[in-house]
mmCIF entry with sequence, helices, sheets and N, C-alpha, C, O atoms, coordinates in Angstrom:
data_MODEL
# 
_entry.id   MODEL 
# 
_entity.id                         1 
_entity.type                       polymer 
_entity.pdbx_number_of_molecules   1 
# 
_entity_poly.entity_id                      1 
_entity_poly.type                           'polypeptide(L)' 
_entity_poly.nstd_linkage                   no 
_entity_poly.nstd_monomer                   no 
_entity_poly.pdbx_seq_one_letter_code       MTPRSMAHKLEGTVLEILRIAQSIGCTVDDIHPHDLVGKIKGGELKIPVE 
_entity_poly.pdbx_seq_one_letter_code_can   MTPRSMAHKLEGTVLEILRIAQSIGCTVDDIHPHDLVGKIKGGELKIPVE 
_entity_poly.pdbx_strand_id                 A 
# 
loop_
_entity_poly_seq.entity_id 
_entity_poly_seq.num 
_entity_poly_seq.mon_id 
_entity_poly_seq.hetero 
1 1  MET n 
1 2  THR n 
1 3  PRO n 
1 4  ARG n 
1 5  SER n 
1 6  MET n 
1 7  ALA n 
1 8  HIS n 
1 9  LYS n 
1 10 LEU n 
1 11 GLU n 
1 12 GLY n 
1 13 THR n 
1 14 VAL n 
1 15 LEU n 
1 16 GLU n 
1 17 ILE n 
1 18 LEU n 
1 19 ARG n 
1 20 ILE n 
1 21 ALA n 
1 22 GLN n 
1 23 SER n 
1 24 ILE n 
1 25 GLY n 
1 26 CYS n 
1 27 THR n 
1 28 VAL n 
1 29 ASP n 
1 30 ASP n 
1 31 ILE n 
1 32 HIS n 
1 33 PRO n 
1 34 HIS n 
1 35 ASP n 
1 36 LEU n 
1 37 VAL n 
1 38 GLY n 
1 39 LYS n 
1 40 ILE n 
1 41 LYS n 
1 42 GLY n 
1 43 GLY n 
1 44 GLU n 
1 45 LEU n 
1 46 LYS n 
1 47 ILE n 
1 48 PRO n 
1 49 VAL n 
1 50 GLU n 
# 
_struct_asym.id          A 
_struct_asym.entity_id   1 
# 
loop_
_struct_conf.conf_type_id 
_struct_conf.id 
_struct_conf.pdbx_PDB_helix_id 
_struct_conf.beg_label_comp_id 
_struct_conf.beg_label_asym_id 
_struct_conf.beg_label_seq_id 
_struct_conf.pdbx_beg_PDB_ins_code 
_struct_conf.end_label_comp_id 
_struct_conf.end_label_asym_id 
_struct_conf.end_label_seq_id 
_struct_conf.pdbx_end_PDB_ins_code 
_struct_conf.beg_auth_comp_id 
_struct_conf.beg_auth_asym_id 
_struct_conf.beg_auth_seq_id 
_struct_conf.end_auth_comp_id 
_struct_conf.end_auth_asym_id 
_struct_conf.end_auth_seq_id 
_struct_conf.pdbx_PDB_helix_class 
_struct_conf.details 
_struct_conf.pdbx_PDB_helix_length 
HELX_P HELX_P1 AA1 LEU A 10 ? ILE A 24 ? LEU A 10 ILE A 24 1 ? 15 
HELX_P HELX_P2 AA2 PRO A 33 ? GLY A 42 ? PRO A 33 GLY A 42 1 ? 10 
# 
_struct_conf_type.id          HELX_P 
_struct_conf_type.criteria    ? 
_struct_conf_type.reference   ? 
# 
loop_
_atom_site.group_PDB 
_atom_site.id 
_atom_site.type_symbol 
_atom_site.label_atom_id 
_atom_site.label_alt_id 
_atom_site.label_comp_id 
_atom_site.label_asym_id 
_atom_site.label_entity_id 
_atom_site.label_seq_id 
_atom_site.pdbx_PDB_ins_code 
_atom_site.Cartn_x 
_atom_site.Cartn_y 
_atom_site.Cartn_z 
_atom_site.occupancy 
_atom_site.B_iso_or_equiv 
_atom_site.pdbx_formal_charge 
_atom_site.auth_seq_id 
_atom_site.auth_comp_id 
_atom_site.auth_asym_id 
_atom_site.auth_atom_id 
_atom_site.pdbx_PDB_model_num 
ATOM 1   N N  . MET A 1 1  ? -79.270  102.538 -86.379 1.00 0.00 ? 1  MET A N  1 
ATOM 2   C CA . MET A 1 1  ? -80.354  101.658 -86.155 1.00 0.00 ? 1  MET A CA 1 
ATOM 3   C C  . MET A 1 1  ? -80.183  100.634 -87.228 1.00 0.00 ? 1  MET A C  1 
ATOM 4   O O  . MET A 1 1  ? -79.836  100.920 -88.374 1.00 0.00 ? 1  MET A O  1 
ATOM 5   N N  . THR A 1 2  ? -80.451  99.390  -86.793 1.00 0.00 ? 2  THR A N  1 
ATOM 6   C CA . THR A 1 2  ? -80.345  98.243  -87.635 1.00 0.00 ? 2  THR A CA 1 
ATOM 7   C C  . THR A 1 2  ? -81.587  98.428  -88.677 1.00 0.00 ? 2  THR A C  1 
ATOM 8   O O  . THR A 1 2  ? -82.591  99.087  -88.408 1.00 0.00 ? 2  THR A O  1 
ATOM 9   N N  . PRO A 1 3  ? -81.362  97.740  -89.920 1.00 0.00 ? 3  PRO A N  1 
ATOM 10  C CA . PRO A 1 3  ? -82.458  97.771  -90.853 1.00 0.00 ? 3  PRO A CA 1 
ATOM 11  C C  . PRO A 1 3  ? -83.787  97.133  -90.466 1.00 0.00 ? 3  PRO A C  1 
ATOM 12  O O  . PRO A 1 3  ? -84.864  97.473  -90.956 1.00 0.00 ? 3  PRO A O  1 
ATOM 13  N N  . ARG A 1 4  ? -83.622  96.154  -89.522 1.00 0.00 ? 4  ARG A N  1 
ATOM 14  C CA . ARG A 1 4  ? -84.776  95.398  -89.090 1.00 0.00 ? 4  ARG A CA 1 
ATOM 15  C C  . ARG A 1 4  ? -84.704  95.164  -87.595 1.00 0.00 ? 4  ARG A C  1 
ATOM 16  O O  . ARG A 1 4  ? -83.715  94.618  -87.107 1.00 0.00 ? 4  ARG A O  1 
ATOM 17  N N  . SER A 1 5  ? -85.712  95.557  -86.869 1.00 0.00 ? 5  SER A N  1 
ATOM 18  C CA . SER A 1 5  ? -85.702  95.347  -85.390 1.00 0.00 ? 5  SER A CA 1 
ATOM 19  C C  . SER A 1 5  ? -85.660  93.867  -85.113 1.00 0.00 ? 5  SER A C  1 
ATOM 20  O O  . SER A 1 5  ? -86.280  93.047  -85.790 1.00 0.00 ? 5  SER A O  1 
ATOM 21  N N  . MET A 1 6  ? -84.867  93.558  -84.045 1.00 0.00 ? 6  MET A N  1 
ATOM 22  C CA . MET A 1 6  ? -84.778  92.148  -83.672 1.00 0.00 ? 6  MET A CA 1 
ATOM 23  C C  . MET A 1 6  ? -85.758  91.854  -82.366 1.00 0.00 ? 6  MET A C  1 
ATOM 24  O O  . MET A 1 6  ? -85.768  90.778  -81.770 1.00 0.00 ? 6  MET A O  1 
ATOM 25  N N  . ALA A 1 7  ? -86.481  92.858  -82.067 1.00 0.00 ? 7  ALA A N  1 
ATOM 26  C CA . ALA A 1 7  ? -87.568  92.759  -81.017 1.00 0.00 ? 7  ALA A CA 1 
ATOM 27  C C  . ALA A 1 7  ? -88.655  91.878  -81.404 1.00 0.00 ? 7  ALA A C  1 
ATOM 28  O O  . ALA A 1 7  ? -89.057  91.887  -82.568 1.00 0.00 ? 7  ALA A O  1 
ATOM 29  N N  . HIS A 1 8  ? -89.179  91.096  -80.499 1.00 0.00 ? 8  HIS A N  1 
ATOM 30  C CA . HIS A 1 8  ? -90.351  90.223  -80.624 1.00 0.00 ? 8  HIS A CA 1 
ATOM 31  C C  . HIS A 1 8  ? -91.662  90.905  -80.517 1.00 0.00 ? 8  HIS A C  1 
ATOM 32  O O  . HIS A 1 8  ? -92.683  90.476  -81.054 1.00 0.00 ? 8  HIS A O  1 
ATOM 33  N N  . LYS A 1 9  ? -91.593  92.053  -79.758 1.00 0.00 ? 9  LYS A N  1 
ATOM 34  C CA . LYS A 1 9  ? -92.890  92.819  -79.483 1.00 0.00 ? 9  LYS A CA 1 
ATOM 35  C C  . LYS A 1 9  ? -92.728  94.288  -79.855 1.00 0.00 ? 9  LYS A C  1 
ATOM 36  O O  . LYS A 1 9  ? -91.600  94.780  -79.906 1.00 0.00 ? 9  LYS A O  1 
ATOM 37  N N  . LEU A 1 10 ? -93.789  94.982  -80.109 1.00 0.00 ? 10 LEU A N  1 
ATOM 38  C CA . LEU A 1 10 ? -93.812  96.373  -80.398 1.00 0.00 ? 10 LEU A CA 1 
ATOM 39  C C  . LEU A 1 10 ? -93.040  97.082  -79.258 1.00 0.00 ? 10 LEU A C  1 
ATOM 40  O O  . LEU A 1 10 ? -92.314  98.029  -79.559 1.00 0.00 ? 10 LEU A O  1 
ATOM 41  N N  . GLU A 1 11 ? -93.142  96.705  -78.036 1.00 0.00 ? 11 GLU A N  1 
ATOM 42  C CA . GLU A 1 11 ? -92.616  97.370  -76.908 1.00 0.00 ? 11 GLU A CA 1 
ATOM 43  C C  . GLU A 1 11 ? -91.066  97.410  -77.110 1.00 0.00 ? 11 GLU A C  1 
ATOM 44  O O  . GLU A 1 11 ? -90.445  98.441  -76.852 1.00 0.00 ? 11 GLU A O  1 
ATOM 45  N N  . GLY A 1 12 ? -90.499  96.382  -77.531 1.00 0.00 ? 12 GLY A N  1 
ATOM 46  C CA . GLY A 1 12 ? -89.074  96.280  -77.677 1.00 0.00 ? 12 GLY A CA 1 
ATOM 47  C C  . GLY A 1 12 ? -88.537  97.201  -78.858 1.00 0.00 ? 12 GLY A C  1 
ATOM 48  O O  . GLY A 1 12 ? -87.427  97.729  -78.796 1.00 0.00 ? 12 GLY A O  1 
ATOM 49  N N  . THR A 1 13 ? -89.378  97.355  -79.909 1.00 0.00 ? 13 THR A N  1 
ATOM 50  C CA . THR A 1 13 ? -89.059  98.223  -80.865 1.00 0.00 ? 13 THR A CA 1 
ATOM 51  C C  . THR A 1 13 ? -89.064  99.713  -80.430 1.00 0.00 ? 13 THR A C  1 
ATOM 52  O O  . THR A 1 13 ? -88.208  100.523 -80.786 1.00 0.00 ? 13 THR A O  1 
ATOM 53  N N  . VAL A 1 14 ? -90.118  99.990  -79.622 1.00 0.00 ? 14 VAL A N  1 
ATOM 54  C CA . VAL A 1 14 ? -90.172  101.323 -79.103 1.00 0.00 ? 14 VAL A CA 1 
ATOM 55  C C  . VAL A 1 14 ? -88.996  101.688 -78.242 1.00 0.00 ? 14 VAL A C  1 
ATOM 56  O O  . VAL A 1 14 ? -88.434  102.778 -78.347 1.00 0.00 ? 14 VAL A O  1 
ATOM 57  N N  . LEU A 1 15 ? -88.630  100.748 -77.377 1.00 0.00 ? 15 LEU A N  1 
ATOM 58  C CA . LEU A 1 15 ? -87.545  100.894 -76.558 1.00 0.00 ? 15 LEU A CA 1 
ATOM 59  C C  . LEU A 1 15 ? -86.231  101.164 -77.344 1.00 0.00 ? 15 LEU A C  1 
ATOM 60  O O  . LEU A 1 15 ? -85.427  102.014 -76.964 1.00 0.00 ? 15 LEU A O  1 
ATOM 61  N N  . GLU A 1 16 ? -86.046  100.398 -78.465 1.00 0.00 ? 16 GLU A N  1 
ATOM 62  C CA . GLU A 1 16 ? -84.839  100.667 -79.358 1.00 0.00 ? 16 GLU A CA 1 
ATOM 63  C C  . GLU A 1 16 ? -84.861  102.000 -79.814 1.00 0.00 ? 16 GLU A C  1 
ATOM 64  O O  . GLU A 1 16 ? -83.834  102.676 -79.758 1.00 0.00 ? 16 GLU A O  1 
ATOM 65  N N  . ILE A 1 17 ? -85.992  102.486 -80.292 1.00 0.00 ? 17 ILE A N  1 
ATOM 66  C CA . ILE A 1 17 ? -86.043  103.810 -80.890 1.00 0.00 ? 17 ILE A CA 1 
ATOM 67  C C  . ILE A 1 17 ? -85.878  104.951 -79.776 1.00 0.00 ? 17 ILE A C  1 
ATOM 68  O O  . ILE A 1 17 ? -85.350  106.014 -80.101 1.00 0.00 ? 17 ILE A O  1 
ATOM 69  N N  . LEU A 1 18 ? -86.299  104.751 -78.534 1.00 0.00 ? 18 LEU A N  1 
ATOM 70  C CA . LEU A 1 18 ? -86.121  105.590 -77.493 1.00 0.00 ? 18 LEU A CA 1 
ATOM 71  C C  . LEU A 1 18 ? -84.666  105.678 -77.114 1.00 0.00 ? 18 LEU A C  1 
ATOM 72  O O  . LEU A 1 18 ? -84.190  106.773 -76.816 1.00 0.00 ? 18 LEU A O  1 
ATOM 73  N N  . ARG A 1 19 ? -83.905  104.545 -77.111 1.00 0.00 ? 19 ARG A N  1 
ATOM 74  C CA . ARG A 1 19 ? -82.526  104.564 -76.783 1.00 0.00 ? 19 ARG A CA 1 
ATOM 75  C C  . ARG A 1 19 ? -81.725  105.342 -77.871 1.00 0.00 ? 19 ARG A C  1 
ATOM 76  O O  . ARG A 1 19 ? -80.769  106.053 -77.560 1.00 0.00 ? 19 ARG A O  1 
ATOM 77  N N  . ILE A 1 20 ? -82.125  105.192 -79.090 1.00 0.00 ? 20 ILE A N  1 
ATOM 78  C CA . ILE A 1 20 ? -81.533  105.863 -80.156 1.00 0.00 ? 20 ILE A CA 1 
ATOM 79  C C  . ILE A 1 20 ? -81.735  107.456 -79.957 1.00 0.00 ? 20 ILE A C  1 
ATOM 80  O O  . ILE A 1 20 ? -80.824  108.277 -80.061 1.00 0.00 ? 20 ILE A O  1 
ATOM 81  N N  . ALA A 1 21 ? -82.959  107.726 -79.682 1.00 0.00 ? 21 ALA A N  1 
ATOM 82  C CA . ALA A 1 21 ? -83.231  109.142 -79.513 1.00 0.00 ? 21 ALA A CA 1 
ATOM 83  C C  . ALA A 1 21 ? -82.491  109.708 -78.205 1.00 0.00 ? 21 ALA A C  1 
ATOM 84  O O  . ALA A 1 21 ? -82.138  110.887 -78.203 1.00 0.00 ? 21 ALA A O  1 
ATOM 85  N N  . GLN A 1 22 ? -82.278  108.977 -77.214 1.00 0.00 ? 22 GLN A N  1 
ATOM 86  C CA . GLN A 1 22 ? -81.554  109.354 -76.143 1.00 0.00 ? 22 GLN A CA 1 
ATOM 87  C C  . GLN A 1 22 ? -80.002  109.543 -76.488 1.00 0.00 ? 22 GLN A C  1 
ATOM 88  O O  . GLN A 1 22 ? -79.331  110.467 -76.030 1.00 0.00 ? 22 GLN A O  1 
ATOM 89  N N  . SER A 1 23 ? -79.574  108.682 -77.242 1.00 0.00 ? 23 SER A N  1 
ATOM 90  C CA . SER A 1 23 ? -78.088  108.797 -77.632 1.00 0.00 ? 23 SER A CA 1 
ATOM 91  C C  . SER A 1 23 ? -77.769  110.037 -78.433 1.00 0.00 ? 23 SER A C  1 
ATOM 92  O O  . SER A 1 23 ? -76.680  110.591 -78.283 1.00 0.00 ? 23 SER A O  1 
ATOM 93  N N  . ILE A 1 24 ? -78.729  110.524 -79.328 1.00 0.00 ? 24 ILE A N  1 
ATOM 94  C CA . ILE A 1 24 ? -78.488  111.566 -80.045 1.00 0.00 ? 24 ILE A CA 1 
ATOM 95  C C  . ILE A 1 24 ? -79.010  112.926 -79.449 1.00 0.00 ? 24 ILE A C  1 
ATOM 96  O O  . ILE A 1 24 ? -78.850  113.987 -80.054 1.00 0.00 ? 24 ILE A O  1 
ATOM 97  N N  . GLY A 1 25 ? -79.611  112.842 -78.290 1.00 0.00 ? 25 GLY A N  1 
ATOM 98  C CA . GLY A 1 25 ? -79.989  114.063 -77.532 1.00 0.00 ? 25 GLY A CA 1 
ATOM 99  C C  . GLY A 1 25 ? -81.456  114.615 -77.936 1.00 0.00 ? 25 GLY A C  1 
ATOM 100 O O  . GLY A 1 25 ? -81.746  115.799 -77.766 1.00 0.00 ? 25 GLY A O  1 
ATOM 101 N N  . CYS A 1 26 ? -82.357  113.679 -78.480 1.00 0.00 ? 26 CYS A N  1 
ATOM 102 C CA . CYS A 1 26 ? -83.656  114.139 -78.809 1.00 0.00 ? 26 CYS A CA 1 
ATOM 103 C C  . CYS A 1 26 ? -84.551  114.005 -77.555 1.00 0.00 ? 26 CYS A C  1 
ATOM 104 O O  . CYS A 1 26 ? -84.230  113.246 -76.641 1.00 0.00 ? 26 CYS A O  1 
ATOM 105 N N  . THR A 1 27 ? -85.651  114.734 -77.522 1.00 0.00 ? 27 THR A N  1 
ATOM 106 C CA . THR A 1 27 ? -86.726  114.573 -76.583 1.00 0.00 ? 27 THR A CA 1 
ATOM 107 C C  . THR A 1 27 ? -87.979  114.176 -77.370 1.00 0.00 ? 27 THR A C  1 
ATOM 108 O O  . THR A 1 27 ? -88.095  114.381 -78.578 1.00 0.00 ? 27 THR A O  1 
ATOM 109 N N  . VAL A 1 28 ? -88.985  113.546 -76.542 1.00 0.00 ? 28 VAL A N  1 
ATOM 110 C CA . VAL A 1 28 ? -90.217  113.158 -77.094 1.00 0.00 ? 28 VAL A CA 1 
ATOM 111 C C  . VAL A 1 28 ? -91.265  113.918 -76.399 1.00 0.00 ? 28 VAL A C  1 
ATOM 112 O O  . VAL A 1 28 ? -91.438  113.714 -75.198 1.00 0.00 ? 28 VAL A O  1 
ATOM 113 N N  . ASP A 1 29 ? -92.051  114.855 -77.095 1.00 0.00 ? 29 ASP A N  1 
ATOM 114 C CA . ASP A 1 29 ? -92.970  115.658 -76.422 1.00 0.00 ? 29 ASP A CA 1 
ATOM 115 C C  . ASP A 1 29 ? -92.335  116.353 -75.246 1.00 0.00 ? 29 ASP A C  1 
ATOM 116 O O  . ASP A 1 29 ? -92.994  116.484 -74.214 1.00 0.00 ? 29 ASP A O  1 
ATOM 117 N N  . ASP A 1 30 ? -91.128  116.798 -75.326 1.00 0.00 ? 30 ASP A N  1 
ATOM 118 C CA . ASP A 1 30 ? -90.426  117.589 -74.251 1.00 0.00 ? 30 ASP A CA 1 
ATOM 119 C C  . ASP A 1 30 ? -90.152  116.621 -73.001 1.00 0.00 ? 30 ASP A C  1 
ATOM 120 O O  . ASP A 1 30 ? -89.930  117.084 -71.882 1.00 0.00 ? 30 ASP A O  1 
ATOM 121 N N  . ILE A 1 31 ? -90.179  115.386 -73.243 1.00 0.00 ? 31 ILE A N  1 
ATOM 122 C CA . ILE A 1 31 ? -89.773  114.326 -72.137 1.00 0.00 ? 31 ILE A CA 1 
ATOM 123 C C  . ILE A 1 31 ? -88.407  113.641 -72.586 1.00 0.00 ? 31 ILE A C  1 
ATOM 124 O O  . ILE A 1 31 ? -88.161  113.317 -73.748 1.00 0.00 ? 31 ILE A O  1 
ATOM 125 N N  . HIS A 1 32 ? -87.644  113.484 -71.619 1.00 0.00 ? 32 HIS A N  1 
ATOM 126 C CA . HIS A 1 32 ? -86.336  112.860 -72.018 1.00 0.00 ? 32 HIS A CA 1 
ATOM 127 C C  . HIS A 1 32 ? -86.572  111.314 -72.251 1.00 0.00 ? 32 HIS A C  1 
ATOM 128 O O  . HIS A 1 32 ? -87.305  110.718 -71.462 1.00 0.00 ? 32 HIS A O  1 
ATOM 129 N N  . PRO A 1 33 ? -86.015  110.680 -73.242 1.00 0.00 ? 33 PRO A N  1 
ATOM 130 C CA . PRO A 1 33 ? -86.309  109.266 -73.555 1.00 0.00 ? 33 PRO A CA 1 
ATOM 131 C C  . PRO A 1 33 ? -86.081  108.357 -72.396 1.00 0.00 ? 33 PRO A C  1 
ATOM 132 O O  . PRO A 1 33 ? -86.813  107.386 -72.199 1.00 0.00 ? 33 PRO A O  1 
ATOM 133 N N  . HIS A 1 34 ? -85.026  108.675 -71.588 1.00 0.00 ? 34 HIS A N  1 
ATOM 134 C CA . HIS A 1 34 ? -84.655  107.839 -70.427 1.00 0.00 ? 34 HIS A CA 1 
ATOM 135 C C  . HIS A 1 34 ? -85.896  107.785 -69.486 1.00 0.00 ? 34 HIS A C  1 
ATOM 136 O O  . HIS A 1 34 ? -86.171  106.728 -68.918 1.00 0.00 ? 34 HIS A O  1 
ATOM 137 N N  . ASP A 1 35 ? -86.593  108.817 -69.325 1.00 0.00 ? 35 ASP A N  1 
ATOM 138 C CA . ASP A 1 35 ? -87.815  108.820 -68.450 1.00 0.00 ? 35 ASP A CA 1 
ATOM 139 C C  . ASP A 1 35 ? -88.882  108.008 -69.009 1.00 0.00 ? 35 ASP A C  1 
ATOM 140 O O  . ASP A 1 35 ? -89.597  107.325 -68.275 1.00 0.00 ? 35 ASP A O  1 
ATOM 141 N N  . LEU A 1 36 ? -89.038  108.049 -70.365 1.00 0.00 ? 36 LEU A N  1 
ATOM 142 C CA . LEU A 1 36 ? -90.105  107.236 -70.962 1.00 0.00 ? 36 LEU A CA 1 
ATOM 143 C C  . LEU A 1 36 ? -89.718  105.703 -70.869 1.00 0.00 ? 36 LEU A C  1 
ATOM 144 O O  . LEU A 1 36 ? -90.580  104.857 -70.630 1.00 0.00 ? 36 LEU A O  1 
ATOM 145 N N  . VAL A 1 37 ? -88.437  105.392 -71.060 1.00 0.00 ? 37 VAL A N  1 
ATOM 146 C CA . VAL A 1 37 ? -88.020  103.963 -70.904 1.00 0.00 ? 37 VAL A CA 1 
ATOM 147 C C  . VAL A 1 37 ? -88.386  103.545 -69.449 1.00 0.00 ? 37 VAL A C  1 
ATOM 148 O O  . VAL A 1 37 ? -88.982  102.491 -69.227 1.00 0.00 ? 37 VAL A O  1 
ATOM 149 N N  . GLY A 1 38 ? -88.020  104.382 -68.494 1.00 0.00 ? 38 GLY A N  1 
ATOM 150 C CA . GLY A 1 38 ? -88.359  103.913 -67.212 1.00 0.00 ? 38 GLY A CA 1 
ATOM 151 C C  . GLY A 1 38 ? -89.864  103.701 -66.830 1.00 0.00 ? 38 GLY A C  1 
ATOM 152 O O  . GLY A 1 38 ? -90.241  102.880 -65.994 1.00 0.00 ? 38 GLY A O  1 
ATOM 153 N N  . LYS A 1 39 ? -90.680  104.544 -67.545 1.00 0.00 ? 39 LYS A N  1 
ATOM 154 C CA . LYS A 1 39 ? -92.129  104.391 -67.431 1.00 0.00 ? 39 LYS A CA 1 
ATOM 155 C C  . LYS A 1 39 ? -92.607  103.121 -68.017 1.00 0.00 ? 39 LYS A C  1 
ATOM 156 O O  . LYS A 1 39 ? -93.441  102.432 -67.429 1.00 0.00 ? 39 LYS A O  1 
ATOM 157 N N  . ILE A 1 40 ? -92.092  102.786 -69.182 1.00 0.00 ? 40 ILE A N  1 
ATOM 158 C CA . ILE A 1 40 ? -92.444  101.607 -69.885 1.00 0.00 ? 40 ILE A CA 1 
ATOM 159 C C  . ILE A 1 40 ? -92.047  100.347 -69.058 1.00 0.00 ? 40 ILE A C  1 
ATOM 160 O O  . ILE A 1 40 ? -92.856  99.475  -68.743 1.00 0.00 ? 40 ILE A O  1 
ATOM 161 N N  . LYS A 1 41 ? -90.793  100.337 -68.752 1.00 0.00 ? 41 LYS A N  1 
ATOM 162 C CA . LYS A 1 41 ? -90.330  99.174  -67.903 1.00 0.00 ? 41 LYS A CA 1 
ATOM 163 C C  . LYS A 1 41 ? -91.002  99.061  -66.558 1.00 0.00 ? 41 LYS A C  1 
ATOM 164 O O  . LYS A 1 41 ? -91.120  97.945  -66.052 1.00 0.00 ? 41 LYS A O  1 
ATOM 165 N N  . GLY A 1 42 ? -91.449  100.134 -65.944 1.00 0.00 ? 42 GLY A N  1 
ATOM 166 C CA . GLY A 1 42 ? -92.164  100.113 -64.707 1.00 0.00 ? 42 GLY A CA 1 
ATOM 167 C C  . GLY A 1 42 ? -93.564  99.798  -64.691 1.00 0.00 ? 42 GLY A C  1 
ATOM 168 O O  . GLY A 1 42 ? -94.216  99.571  -63.671 1.00 0.00 ? 42 GLY A O  1 
ATOM 169 N N  . GLY A 1 43 ? -94.031  99.794  -65.971 1.00 0.00 ? 43 GLY A N  1 
ATOM 170 C CA . GLY A 1 43 ? -95.531  99.561  -66.208 1.00 0.00 ? 43 GLY A CA 1 
ATOM 171 C C  . GLY A 1 43 ? -96.437  100.691 -66.121 1.00 0.00 ? 43 GLY A C  1 
ATOM 172 O O  . GLY A 1 43 ? -97.652  100.527 -66.226 1.00 0.00 ? 43 GLY A O  1 
ATOM 173 N N  . GLU A 1 44 ? -95.889  101.872 -65.927 1.00 0.00 ? 44 GLU A N  1 
ATOM 174 C CA . GLU A 1 44 ? -96.651  103.106 -65.808 1.00 0.00 ? 44 GLU A CA 1 
ATOM 175 C C  . GLU A 1 44 ? -97.166  103.543 -67.150 1.00 0.00 ? 44 GLU A C  1 
ATOM 176 O O  . GLU A 1 44 ? -98.196  104.215 -67.208 1.00 0.00 ? 44 GLU A O  1 
ATOM 177 N N  . LEU A 1 45 ? -96.467  103.178 -68.296 1.00 0.00 ? 45 LEU A N  1 
ATOM 178 C CA . LEU A 1 45 ? -96.797  103.492 -69.585 1.00 0.00 ? 45 LEU A CA 1 
ATOM 179 C C  . LEU A 1 45 ? -96.935  102.178 -70.394 1.00 0.00 ? 45 LEU A C  1 
ATOM 180 O O  . LEU A 1 45 ? -95.984  101.402 -70.485 1.00 0.00 ? 45 LEU A O  1 
ATOM 181 N N  . LYS A 1 46 ? -98.069  101.951 -70.949 1.00 0.00 ? 46 LYS A N  1 
ATOM 182 C CA . LYS A 1 46 ? -98.302  100.779 -71.710 1.00 0.00 ? 46 LYS A CA 1 
ATOM 183 C C  . LYS A 1 46 ? -98.142  100.952 -73.211 1.00 0.00 ? 46 LYS A C  1 
ATOM 184 O O  . LYS A 1 46 ? -98.581  101.964 -73.759 1.00 0.00 ? 46 LYS A O  1 
ATOM 185 N N  . ILE A 1 47 ? -97.518  99.979  -73.902 1.00 0.00 ? 47 ILE A N  1 
ATOM 186 C CA . ILE A 1 47 ? -97.424  99.949  -75.395 1.00 0.00 ? 47 ILE A CA 1 
ATOM 187 C C  . ILE A 1 47 ? -98.383  98.887  -75.785 1.00 0.00 ? 47 ILE A C  1 
ATOM 188 O O  . ILE A 1 47 ? -98.251  97.724  -75.401 1.00 0.00 ? 47 ILE A O  1 
ATOM 189 N N  . PRO A 1 48 ? -99.454  99.333  -76.631 1.00 0.00 ? 48 PRO A N  1 
ATOM 190 C CA . PRO A 1 48 ? -100.424 98.281  -77.091 1.00 0.00 ? 48 PRO A CA 1 
ATOM 191 C C  . PRO A 1 48 ? -99.775  97.201  -77.936 1.00 0.00 ? 48 PRO A C  1 
ATOM 192 O O  . PRO A 1 48 ? -98.800  97.424  -78.654 1.00 0.00 ? 48 PRO A O  1 
ATOM 193 N N  . VAL A 1 49 ? -100.366 96.014  -77.815 1.00 0.00 ? 49 VAL A N  1 
ATOM 194 C CA . VAL A 1 49 ? -99.817  94.893  -78.643 1.00 0.00 ? 49 VAL A CA 1 
ATOM 195 C C  . VAL A 1 49 ? -100.204 95.068  -80.128 1.00 0.00 ? 49 VAL A C  1 
ATOM 196 O O  . VAL A 1 49 ? -99.423  94.772  -81.032 1.00 0.00 ? 49 VAL A O  1 
ATOM 197 N N  . GLU A 1 50 ? -101.356 95.527  -80.327 1.00 0.00 ? 50 GLU A N  1 
ATOM 198 C CA . GLU A 1 50 ? -101.882 95.784  -81.719 1.00 0.00 ? 50 GLU A CA 1 
ATOM 199 C C  . GLU A 1 50 ? -101.811 97.272  -82.149 1.00 0.00 ? 50 GLU A C  1 
ATOM 200 O O  . GLU A 1 50 ? -102.210 97.612  -83.263 1.00 0.00 ? 50 GLU A O  1 
# 
C-alpha cells in the first residue's frame, strides 16, 4: 500500500484497501472483498462522504 492514498474520495480509498485485502486472501466480515467492490461500484453499498 502506498503511504498516502491518491484517491479523491473516501470511496476510492476503501476500494484500494479492499483490493489489497483481496490480493492477500482476507475476508471482511466473512465476505470476499471482490463481492464488496462489486456492491460499491453497483451502488448497492454506499460509502458516506463524511
